[in-house]
N, C-alpha and C positions, 0 to 999 in steps of 0.2 A: 227313187233310189236314195237311200240315206248313206251318208258317209260316216263311218265310225271315227270318233275322235281319238287321236293318238294319246295313249296313256303312257307318258314318259316313265313314270315310276315302275310300272309293271314291265314294259319292254326293256328298259336299260337293265333292271335287275335280272331279268331272264337271260339277256345276251351276256352279261358279265358272268353269270353262273356257267353258261356254256363255254365261254372263253377259258374260265378257270378249270373246268372239267377236262377240256381238250388240251390244256397247256399251251394255248396259242402264243402267249408271250414268253414262254420259257426259252432260255438260252442254254445251249449245250456246247462244251469245248470240243466235242468230237464231231460237231456239225461240219461237213466239208465246205459249206458256203463261205464266201468272203465275210469277214467280221466287220461290224460297225458299232461304235460305242457313243451313246448319247447320255450326257449328264448335264442336268440343270443344277442350279444352286440347291444345297441342302437347307431346308427351312429351320429356323430356331423353333424348338418346341415350347415356346413361351406363351402361346395363346392359341388361337384358332386360325384355320385357313381363311385368307381374305382375297379380294379380287386381284391383287398383285400376284399372289401365288397362282391363282387360276390362270391368269394370262401367261405367266412364265412357264408353267408345266404344260399348258395346252400347246404352246409353240414347240416345246421339246417333243411332246407326244406326236405332233404332226410330222416332225422330222423322222422320229422312230418308225411311225407307221409307213411313211413314204419309202423309207429304206428297206423295210420288211417287204413291202409290195414290189420293190425292185429286186428282191432275191437275196438280201443280206441277212445274216445271222446277227441280230441286234441285241446288244446288252444295254438295257435301259434301266438302271438301278434307282432306288430312292434311299435316302438316308436322312439323318437328323443332326443338325449342328448344335449340339447342346453344351459345348464348351463355352466358357465365358459368362459374361454378366447378364445378358438378357433373360435367360431362364432363371438364373439365381435371383435377380432383382424381382421378377414377376412372382417367384415362389415367396420371397420375403414379403412383398406387398400383399399376398393372399394368405400370409401366415401358415404356409405349408412347407414341409421339408422339400428341398429342391429335387431330390430323387423321385419322390412321389409325384410332385408337380410335373416333372419332366416326362416320366413314363405314362402318366395319365394323359398328358397332352399328345404324346406320341400315339397312344391308342386312338384318341379322338381324331387326330389329323389323318391317321391311316384310314379310318372309316370315312372321313370326308374326301380324301383323295380317291378311295375305292369308289365312292358314289359318283365321281366324275367319269369313271370308266377309262382311266388312263392306261396305256399299255405297258405298265411297269411289271418287270419280271419279279416274281416272289423271291427268287434266289439272290437277288441283288439289293438287299436292304442292310443298312448298318446305322448304328447310333454312335455319335461322338461322345458318348458317356461311358462307354465300355472300358474297363481297365486295360492298359496296354499289356500285350502278351509278352511272356518272358524273353522271347527272341528279340523283340523290339527293344526291350530294356537294355539288353546286352549291346545292341547296335549303338545305343545312345551312351554307352559307358556307365550305365547304372546297374546296381546289383539286380539280378533276376529275382522276381517274385512270382508267385503263383497267381494267376488271374482267376477270380471267382466268377462262375457263370451267373448270369442274371436270373432272378427268380421271376416267374410270371406274375403279373399284377391282375387285379380283378378284370375279368372279361378277356383275358389273354391266354392262349394256350401255351403249354410248355414248348411246343414247336416254335411259336412266335418269339418266346423269350430266347430260345436257342438261336433262332435266326439273327436276332440282334447281336448275339455274341460273336458271330462269325466276322472276322475282319474283312471288310469289303475290299481293302487293297490287295489281299491275296487272290481274291476272286478275279479282280481286274487284271492283276499280273498274269494269272494263268490264262485268262481269255486272250490277252494281248500277245503273250508268248506263243500261244498256239497260232494266232493270226500271223505273227512274224515268220514262223516256221512254214506256214502255208504259203506265204508270199515267196519265200526262198525256194520252195519246191516248184513254184509255177514259173519262176524266171529261167 
């Protein structure tokens, strides 16, 4: 009897495709189950994923999967902390425009994280590079201006670029508000 060797590349890719097709990690506000929110740090898109990222996101993924297995509706988003100097310094060191450098790294890091098979929901992704939306400007006492939608970069679909434009804070607020209303109805 011969034992077939496990082919991780084929098996992991197959199951990740099945998870995507079935929306296994999707989060819906109208889901009646109790809500649970898992958020790890947002990485700087100034380079590539390293073992520190793998460790951090694996721990969050374990918590998210455990809570899903326990019956929770889990919001497990991913975002990119591209404000500040790390991404800008890396772009200058590589003689590339910071926007191009940042979005190319986001695309690369998205692929690397996807290959890890993390239970991140597609609806909960945001980039800290997107212009502030007009309502947020007004809250800060600044004159409102029209936010420009991001254009897709090479290898990225228009839906991916649009996904980065959506403010994560609003998605989380909506998710949490629904959760608070549910808790009030149960009491």
